[in-house]
N, C-alpha and C positions, 0 to 999 in steps of 0.2 A: 636723332637723325630722321626717324620716321615722320615726325611733325614737320621737319624742314622739307622733306619730300612732298608731303601733303600740301603745306602752305605754298611751297614753290610750284607745285603742280597746279594749284588754283590760279596762281599768277601766270604760269605758262599757258594754261588753257585760255585765259582771257586774252593774252598776247597772240596765241596761235589762231584762235577762232577769229578774232578781230582783224589780224593782219591778212588772213586769207579772204575774209569778207571784203575788206577794203580793196584788195588786189583783184580778186576774181569777180566780184559783184559790182563794185563801184569803179573799177579800172584805175585805181590810184597806183602810181608807180611803186616798185618794190621797196626802195629805201624809205620813202615817207610812210608806207603802210607799216613797215616793221617798227620804225621809230615812234610813230604816233600810238601804235598798239602797245608798245613797251611802256610809254608814258602813262597810258590809261591803267595799266596793271600795277603801277608802283604803289599806290596808297593801300589798296586792299591787301597786297602782299606784305607791305610793311606792317600793317596791323596784325596780320596772322603770324608773321615771324616774331614780332615783339611780344605778343600776348601768349601764343601757344607753343611756338618752337623753343624760344629762349626764356620764356616766362620772366621777362626782364622788368626790373624796377627802375631802370634808367629812364629818366624823363624823356618825353617826346622832344623837348627843347634840346636835350643833349644828344639824343640818338637820331632824330629825323634828319638834321643837316648832314650827318655822316652817311646815313642811308641814301640820301639824295645824291651825295657826291659819288658813292659807289654805283648808283644807278646811272649817273652821267657817264662814268667810265664804261659801264656795261652798254649804254646806248651807243657809244663810239664803237665798241667791239661788235655789237650787233649790226650797226650800220655798215661798217667795213666788211664784215663777214657776209652780209646780205649782198653787197655789191660784188664781192669776189666770187661768191657762190654762183652768180649768174654764168660764169665761165664753165661750170660743170654741165651745163645743158640738161640739168635735172628739172623736174617740175618745181615751180616756185614754192609749193607747199613743203617739199623736201628741204629746199634751201632755207626757208623760215625755221624749220625744225633744227637744222644744223646750227644756224646762227643763234637760236634761242638757247641751245644746250651749252654753248661755248663758255658762258660765264658762270655756270652753276657751281663748280668746285671752288673757284676763287670766291664767289659770293658767300658760300657757307663759311669758309675760313675767315674772311674779312668780317662778316657779321658776328661770328662767335668770338673772335679775338679782339676786335676793335670797336664794334658798334654796340653789341649787347653783352659785353664782357661781364664776367661775374657768375656765369652759369656754365 
């Protein structure tokens, strides 16, 4: 679990810093900032999860499409959550954090049981 948190933390850091940069510095709207940042974070996080968290021998050919499908679901969750969080009237940085954390538990379970199973 520690490696999942570290690998996921690296992915979250990429997502969080980039989404805030796009929104606050480049004035990109909330949802495109969140979704594009999430997409950028997918491949480094996949590599870290596969190699270090789950130490999986499952081929990339077998695991990457499943991981991408999971991330597509997470992108929908993050996009909807980012849109809905606007009604909280909190700083967008807080909304990005809320949206980013929403998929963590489900992501761990899905990766462990279906994507990198066997460990």
